[in-house]
N, CA, C and O atoms as a Maestro MAE file, in Angstrom:
{
 s_m_m2io_version
 :::
 2.0.0
}

f_m_ct {
 s_m_title
 :::
 protein
 m_atom[196] {
  # First column is atom index #
  i_m_mmod_type
  r_m_x_coord
  r_m_y_coord
  r_m_z_coord
  i_m_residue_number
  s_m_chain_name
  s_m_pdb_residue_name
  s_m_pdb_atom_name
  i_m_atomic_number
  :::
  1 25 0.854 -1.192 0.000 1 A "VAL " " N  " 7
  2 3 0.000 0.000 0.000 1 A "VAL " " CA " 6
  3 2 0.883 1.233 0.000 1 A "VAL " " C  " 6
  4 15 1.824 1.345 0.786 1 A "VAL " " O  " 8
  5 25 0.571 2.133 -0.875 2 A "CYS " " N  " 7
  6 3 1.380 3.342 -1.002 2 A "CYS " " CA " 6
  7 2 0.530 4.551 -0.683 2 A "CYS " " C  " 6
  8 15 -0.544 4.725 -1.259 2 A "CYS " " O  " 8
  9 25 0.994 5.383 0.222 3 A "SER " " N  " 7
  10 3 0.280 6.622 0.538 3 A "SER " " CA " 6
  11 2 1.082 7.787 -0.013 3 A "SER " " C  " 6
  12 15 2.274 7.921 0.264 3 A "SER " " O  " 8
  13 25 0.431 8.613 -0.782 4 A "ARG " " N  " 7
  14 3 1.140 9.736 -1.384 4 A "ARG " " CA " 6
  15 2 0.361 11.009 -1.161 4 A "ARG " " C  " 6
  16 15 -0.863 10.989 -1.032 4 A "ARG " " O  " 8
  17 25 1.076 12.116 -1.117 5 A "GLN " " N  " 7
  18 3 0.412 13.406 -1.006 5 A "GLN " " CA " 6
  19 2 0.193 13.955 -2.404 5 A "GLN " " C  " 6
  20 15 1.134 14.133 -3.177 5 A "GLN " " O  " 8
  21 25 -1.058 14.217 -2.708 6 A "VAL " " N  " 7
  22 3 -1.392 14.749 -4.022 6 A "VAL " " CA " 6
  23 2 -1.717 16.216 -3.891 6 A "VAL " " C  " 6
  24 15 -2.650 16.600 -3.186 6 A "VAL " " O  " 8
  25 25 -0.938 17.036 -4.578 7 A "LEU " " N  " 7
  26 3 -1.195 18.475 -4.546 7 A "LEU " " CA " 6
  27 2 -1.870 18.867 -5.846 7 A "LEU " " C  " 6
  28 15 -1.257 18.851 -6.913 7 A "LEU " " O  " 8
  29 25 -3.122 19.213 -5.740 8 A "THR " " N  " 7
  30 3 -3.915 19.521 -6.924 8 A "THR " " CA " 6
  31 2 -3.945 21.018 -7.166 8 A "THR " " C  " 6
  32 15 -4.193 21.809 -6.256 8 A "THR " " O  " 8
  33 25 -3.689 21.384 -8.397 9 A "GLU " " N  " 7
  34 3 -3.706 22.793 -8.749 9 A "GLU " " CA " 6
  35 2 -5.147 23.273 -8.835 9 A "GLU " " C  " 6
  36 15 -5.933 22.752 -9.628 9 A "GLU " " O  " 8
  37 25 -5.496 24.263 -8.023 10 A "ILE " " N  " 7
  38 3 -6.844 24.815 -8.026 10 A "ILE " " CA " 6
  39 2 -6.934 25.953 -9.026 10 A "ILE " " C  " 6
  40 15 -7.814 25.960 -9.887 10 A "ILE " " O  " 8
  41 25 -6.033 26.912 -8.918 11 A "SER " " N  " 7
  42 3 -6.045 28.057 -9.820 11 A "SER " " CA " 6
  43 2 -4.620 28.429 -10.193 11 A "SER " " C  " 6
  44 15 -3.676 28.100 -9.475 11 A "SER " " O  " 8
  45 25 -4.468 29.111 -11.313 12 A "GLY " " N  " 7
  46 3 -3.135 29.485 -11.768 12 A "GLY " " CA " 6
  47 2 -2.787 28.752 -13.043 12 A "GLY " " C  " 6
  48 15 -3.435 27.768 -13.401 12 A "GLY " " O  " 8
  49 25 -1.774 29.226 -13.722 13 A "ASN " " N  " 7
  50 3 -1.381 28.646 -14.999 13 A "ASN " " CA " 6
  51 2 -0.268 27.628 -14.804 13 A "ASN " " C  " 6
  52 15 0.549 27.752 -13.892 13 A "ASN " " O  " 8
  53 25 -0.244 26.616 -15.676 14 A "GLN " " N  " 7
  54 3 0.778 25.581 -15.602 14 A "GLN " " CA " 6
  55 2 1.522 25.575 -16.929 14 A "GLN " " C  " 6
  56 15 0.952 25.254 -17.972 14 A "GLN " " O  " 8
  57 25 2.812 25.937 -16.877 15 A "THR " " N  " 7
  58 3 3.595 26.028 -18.098 15 A "THR " " CA " 6
  59 2 4.907 25.270 -17.937 15 A "THR " " C  " 6
  60 15 5.651 25.495 -16.981 15 A "THR " " O  " 8
  61 25 5.183 24.381 -18.869 16 A "ASP " " N  " 7
  62 3 6.442 23.628 -18.876 16 A "ASP " " CA " 6
  63 2 6.677 22.921 -17.549 16 A "ASP " " C  " 6
  64 15 7.813 22.847 -17.080 16 A "ASP " " O  " 8
  65 25 5.619 22.401 -16.940 17 A "GLY " " N  " 7
  66 3 5.760 21.655 -15.699 17 A "GLY " " CA " 6
  67 2 5.953 22.540 -14.496 17 A "GLY " " C  " 6
  68 15 6.187 22.041 -13.395 17 A "GLY " " O  " 8
  69 25 5.861 23.858 -14.679 18 A "ASN " " N  " 7
  70 3 6.023 24.775 -13.557 18 A "ASN " " CA " 6
  71 2 4.764 25.609 -13.387 18 A "ASN " " C  " 6
  72 15 4.159 26.049 -14.365 18 A "ASN " " O  " 8
  73 25 4.380 25.819 -12.143 19 A "LEU " " N  " 7
  74 3 3.207 26.634 -11.880 19 A "LEU " " CA " 6
  75 2 3.617 28.097 -11.890 19 A "LEU " " C  " 6
  76 15 4.553 28.496 -11.199 19 A "LEU " " O  " 8
  77 25 2.910 28.888 -12.678 20 A "THR " " N  " 7
  78 3 3.243 30.307 -12.757 20 A "THR " " CA " 6
  79 2 2.068 31.124 -12.269 20 A "THR " " C  " 6
  80 15 0.930 30.655 -12.277 20 A "THR " " O  " 8
  81 25 2.340 32.335 -11.849 21 A "GLY " " N  " 7
  82 3 1.283 33.195 -11.343 21 A "GLY " " CA " 6
  83 2 0.876 32.761 -9.946 21 A "GLY " " C  " 6
  84 15 1.608 32.035 -9.275 21 A "GLY " " O  " 8
  85 25 -0.291 33.207 -9.512 22 A "THR " " N  " 7
  86 3 -0.790 32.854 -8.188 22 A "THR " " CA " 6
  87 2 -1.481 31.504 -8.258 22 A "THR " " C  " 6
  88 15 -2.395 31.305 -9.059 22 A "THR " " O  " 8
  89 25 -1.043 30.583 -7.421 23 A "SER " " N  " 7
  90 3 -1.620 29.248 -7.445 23 A "SER " " CA " 6
  91 2 -2.067 28.829 -6.053 23 A "SER " " C  " 6
  92 15 -1.409 29.127 -5.057 23 A "SER " " O  " 8
  93 25 -3.184 28.142 -6.002 24 A "THR " " N  " 7
  94 3 -3.674 27.596 -4.741 24 A "THR " " CA " 6
  95 2 -3.739 26.084 -4.878 24 A "THR " " C  " 6
  96 15 -4.297 25.569 -5.847 24 A "THR " " O  " 8
  97 25 -3.173 25.373 -3.913 25 A "VAL " " N  " 7
  98 3 -3.136 23.918 -4.022 25 A "VAL " " CA " 6
  99 2 -3.833 23.268 -2.838 25 A "VAL " " C  " 6
  100 15 -3.877 23.817 -1.737 25 A "VAL " " O  " 8
  101 25 -4.372 22.091 -3.091 26 A "THR " " N  " 7
  102 3 -5.011 21.314 -2.037 26 A "THR " " CA " 6
  103 2 -4.169 20.074 -1.781 26 A "THR " " C  " 6
  104 15 -3.821 19.354 -2.716 26 A "THR " " O  " 8
  105 25 -3.842 19.821 -0.520 27 A "VAL " " N  " 7
  106 3 -3.036 18.657 -0.178 27 A "VAL " " CA " 6
  107 2 -3.966 17.527 0.239 27 A "VAL " " C  " 6
  108 15 -4.763 17.670 1.167 27 A "VAL " " O  " 8
  109 25 -3.853 16.403 -0.459 28 A "THR " " N  " 7
  110 3 -4.712 15.263 -0.170 28 A "THR " " CA " 6
  111 2 -3.864 14.015 -0.030 28 A "THR " " C  " 6
  112 15 -3.004 13.749 -0.869 28 A "THR " " O  " 8
  113 25 -4.099 13.246 1.026 29 A "THR " " N  " 7
  114 3 -3.395 11.978 1.191 29 A "THR " " CA " 6
  115 2 -4.211 10.897 0.504 29 A "THR " " C  " 6
  116 15 -5.344 10.621 0.898 29 A "THR " " O  " 8
  117 25 -3.639 10.288 -0.518 30 A "GLU " " N  " 7
  118 3 -4.371 9.309 -1.315 30 A "GLU " " CA " 6
  119 2 -3.710 7.942 -1.229 30 A "GLU " " C  " 6
  120 15 -2.595 7.770 -1.722 30 A "GLU " " O  " 8
  121 25 -4.373 6.966 -0.615 31 A "PRO " " N  " 7
  122 3 -3.840 5.606 -0.552 31 A "PRO " " CA " 6
  123 2 -4.087 4.870 -1.863 31 A "PRO " " C  " 6
  124 15 -5.172 4.970 -2.437 31 A "PRO " " O  " 8
  125 25 -3.095 4.136 -2.337 32 A "VAL " " N  " 7
  126 3 -3.268 3.344 -3.552 32 A "VAL " " CA " 6
  127 2 -2.801 1.917 -3.299 32 A "VAL " " C  " 6
  128 15 -2.068 1.657 -2.345 32 A "VAL " " O  " 8
  129 25 -3.219 1.009 -4.143 33 A "GLY " " N  " 7
  130 3 -2.936 -0.410 -3.939 33 A "GLY " " CA " 6
  131 2 -1.460 -0.735 -4.027 33 A "GLY " " C  " 6
  132 15 -0.931 -1.461 -3.186 33 A "GLY " " O  " 8
  133 25 -0.782 -0.195 -5.055 34 A "CYS " " N  " 7
  134 3 0.619 -0.528 -5.268 34 A "CYS " " CA " 6
  135 2 1.430 0.727 -5.523 34 A "CYS " " C  " 6
  136 15 0.897 1.758 -5.932 34 A "CYS " " O  " 8
  137 25 2.719 0.626 -5.278 35 A "ALA " " N  " 7
  138 3 3.597 1.762 -5.510 35 A "ALA " " CA " 6
  139 2 3.586 2.135 -6.991 35 A "ALA " " C  " 6
  140 15 3.760 3.300 -7.347 35 A "ALA " " O  " 8
  141 25 3.378 1.121 -7.862 36 A "GLU " " N  " 7
  142 3 3.343 1.371 -9.297 36 A "GLU " " CA " 6
  143 2 2.157 2.245 -9.678 36 A "GLU " " C  " 6
  144 15 2.146 2.866 -10.742 36 A "GLU " " O  " 8
  145 25 1.144 2.290 -8.787 37 A "ASN " " N  " 7
  146 3 -0.045 3.072 -9.075 37 A "ASN " " CA " 6
  147 2 0.105 4.529 -8.672 37 A "ASN " " C  " 6
  148 15 -0.791 5.341 -8.903 37 A "ASN " " O  " 8
  149 25 1.251 4.860 -8.062 38 A "CYS " " N  " 7
  150 3 1.483 6.256 -7.708 38 A "CYS " " CA " 6
  151 2 1.765 7.024 -8.991 38 A "CYS " " C  " 6
  152 15 2.823 6.866 -9.599 38 A "CYS " " O  " 8
  153 25 0.828 7.840 -9.389 39 A "GLN " " N  " 7
  154 3 0.931 8.520 -10.668 39 A "GLN " " CA " 6
  155 2 1.724 9.811 -10.544 39 A "GLN " " C  " 6
  156 15 2.083 10.237 -9.447 39 A "GLN " " O  " 8
  157 25 1.987 10.416 -11.678 40 A "THR " " N  " 7
  158 3 2.720 11.682 -11.702 40 A "THR " " CA " 6
  159 2 1.901 12.768 -11.035 40 A "THR " " C  " 6
  160 15 0.706 12.899 -11.300 40 A "THR " " O  " 8
  161 25 2.524 13.536 -10.185 41 A "PHE " " N  " 7
  162 3 1.826 14.630 -9.522 41 A "PHE " " CA " 6
  163 2 2.777 15.811 -9.396 41 A "PHE " " C  " 6
  164 15 3.985 15.685 -9.597 41 A "PHE " " O  " 8
  165 25 2.208 16.950 -9.060 42 A "TYR " " N  " 7
  166 3 3.015 18.158 -8.929 42 A "TYR " " CA " 6
  167 2 3.249 18.452 -7.455 42 A "TYR " " C  " 6
  168 15 2.315 18.432 -6.655 42 A "TYR " " O  " 8
  169 25 4.500 18.726 -7.100 43 A "ASN " " N  " 7
  170 3 4.784 19.075 -5.714 43 A "ASN " " CA " 6
  171 2 4.528 20.564 -5.506 43 A "ASN " " C  " 6
  172 15 4.039 21.244 -6.407 43 A "ASN " " O  " 8
  173 25 4.859 21.071 -4.318 44 A "MET " " N  " 7
  174 3 4.511 22.434 -3.955 44 A "MET " " CA " 6
  175 2 5.125 23.453 -4.913 44 A "MET " " C  " 6
  176 15 4.516 24.486 -5.190 44 A "MET " " O  " 8
  177 25 6.330 23.171 -5.421 45 A "SER " " N  " 7
  178 3 6.997 24.112 -6.315 45 A "SER " " CA " 6
  179 2 6.485 23.980 -7.742 45 A "SER " " C  " 6
  180 15 6.848 24.773 -8.610 45 A "SER " " O  " 8
  181 25 5.649 22.987 -7.984 46 A "GLY " " N  " 7
  182 3 5.085 22.805 -9.308 46 A "GLY " " CA " 6
  183 2 5.952 21.956 -10.215 46 A "GLY " " C  " 6
  184 15 5.683 21.844 -11.411 46 A "GLY " " O  " 8
  185 25 6.997 21.354 -9.649 47 A "THR " " N  " 7
  186 3 7.874 20.515 -10.450 47 A "THR " " CA " 6
  187 2 7.233 19.150 -10.661 47 A "THR " " C  " 6
  188 15 6.748 18.525 -9.718 47 A "THR " " O  " 8
  189 25 7.238 18.703 -11.896 48 A "ARG " " N  " 7
  190 3 6.618 17.411 -12.201 48 A "ARG " " CA " 6
  191 2 7.518 16.279 -11.744 48 A "ARG " " C  " 6
  192 15 8.709 16.265 -12.052 48 A "ARG " " O  " 8
  193 25 6.943 15.311 -10.995 49 A "ARG " " N  " 7
  194 3 7.722 14.186 -10.506 49 A "ARG " " CA " 6
  195 2 7.089 12.890 -10.983 49 A "ARG " " C  " 6
  196 15 7.593 11.809 -10.680 49 A "ARG " " O  " 8
  :::
 }
 m_bond[195] {
  # First column is bond index #
  i_m_from
  i_m_to
  i_m_order
  :::
  1 1 2 1
  2 2 3 1
  3 3 4 2
  4 3 5 1
  5 5 6 1
  6 6 7 1
  7 7 8 2
  8 7 9 1
  9 9 10 1
  10 10 11 1
  11 11 12 2
  12 11 13 1
  13 13 14 1
  14 14 15 1
  15 15 16 2
  16 15 17 1
  17 17 18 1
  18 18 19 1
  19 19 20 2
  20 19 21 1
  21 21 22 1
  22 22 23 1
  23 23 24 2
  24 23 25 1
  25 25 26 1
  26 26 27 1
  27 27 28 2
  28 27 29 1
  29 29 30 1
  30 30 31 1
  31 31 32 2
  32 31 33 1
  33 33 34 1
  34 34 35 1
  35 35 36 2
  36 35 37 1
  37 37 38 1
  38 38 39 1
  39 39 40 2
  40 39 41 1
  41 41 42 1
  42 42 43 1
  43 43 44 2
  44 43 45 1
  45 45 46 1
  46 46 47 1
  47 47 48 2
  48 47 49 1
  49 49 50 1
  50 50 51 1
  51 51 52 2
  52 51 53 1
  53 53 54 1
  54 54 55 1
  55 55 56 2
  56 55 57 1
  57 57 58 1
  58 58 59 1
  59 59 60 2
  60 59 61 1
  61 61 62 1
  62 62 63 1
  63 63 64 2
  64 63 65 1
  65 65 66 1
  66 66 67 1
  67 67 68 2
  68 67 69 1
  69 69 70 1
  70 70 71 1
  71 71 72 2
  72 71 73 1
  73 73 74 1
  74 74 75 1
  75 75 76 2
  76 75 77 1
  77 77 78 1
  78 78 79 1
  79 79 80 2
  80 79 81 1
  81 81 82 1
  82 82 83 1
  83 83 84 2
  84 83 85 1
  85 85 86 1
  86 86 87 1
  87 87 88 2
  88 87 89 1
  89 89 90 1
  90 90 91 1
  91 91 92 2
  92 91 93 1
  93 93 94 1
  94 94 95 1
  95 95 96 2
  96 95 97 1
  97 97 98 1
  98 98 99 1
  99 99 100 2
  100 99 101 1
  101 101 102 1
  102 102 103 1
  103 103 104 2
  104 103 105 1
  105 105 106 1
  106 106 107 1
  107 107 108 2
  108 107 109 1
  109 109 110 1
  110 110 111 1
  111 111 112 2
  112 111 113 1
  113 113 114 1
  114 114 115 1
  115 115 116 2
  116 115 117 1
  117 117 118 1
  118 118 119 1
  119 119 120 2
  120 119 121 1
  121 121 122 1
  122 122 123 1
  123 123 124 2
  124 123 125 1
  125 125 126 1
  126 126 127 1
  127 127 128 2
  128 127 129 1
  129 129 130 1
  130 130 131 1
  131 131 132 2
  132 131 133 1
  133 133 134 1
  134 134 135 1
  135 135 136 2
  136 135 137 1
  137 137 138 1
  138 138 139 1
  139 139 140 2
  140 139 141 1
  141 141 142 1
  142 142 143 1
  143 143 144 2
  144 143 145 1
  145 145 146 1
  146 146 147 1
  147 147 148 2
  148 147 149 1
  149 149 150 1
  150 150 151 1
  151 151 152 2
  152 151 153 1
  153 153 154 1
  154 154 155 1
  155 155 156 2
  156 155 157 1
  157 157 158 1
  158 158 159 1
  159 159 160 2
  160 159 161 1
  161 161 162 1
  162 162 163 1
  163 163 164 2
  164 163 165 1
  165 165 166 1
  166 166 167 1
  167 167 168 2
  168 167 169 1
  169 169 170 1
  170 170 171 1
  171 171 172 2
  172 171 173 1
  173 173 174 1
  174 174 175 1
  175 175 176 2
  176 175 177 1
  177 177 178 1
  178 178 179 1
  179 179 180 2
  180 179 181 1
  181 181 182 1
  182 182 183 1
  183 183 184 2
  184 183 185 1
  185 185 186 1
  186 186 187 1
  187 187 188 2
  188 187 189 1
  189 189 190 1
  190 190 191 1
  191 191 192 2
  192 191 193 1
  193 193 194 1
  194 194 195 1
  195 195 196 2
  :::
 }
}
């Protein structure tokens, strides 16, 4: 079981994997069945991981 923090972009522009302008994010802890199911998400700085 893999628990990951998902930061969802609420508002603001997303360019080249970076969040630009004013952005508001929601932090959600999302449990998934396998580590392989941990999908790509954006961290606080907006860097794609």
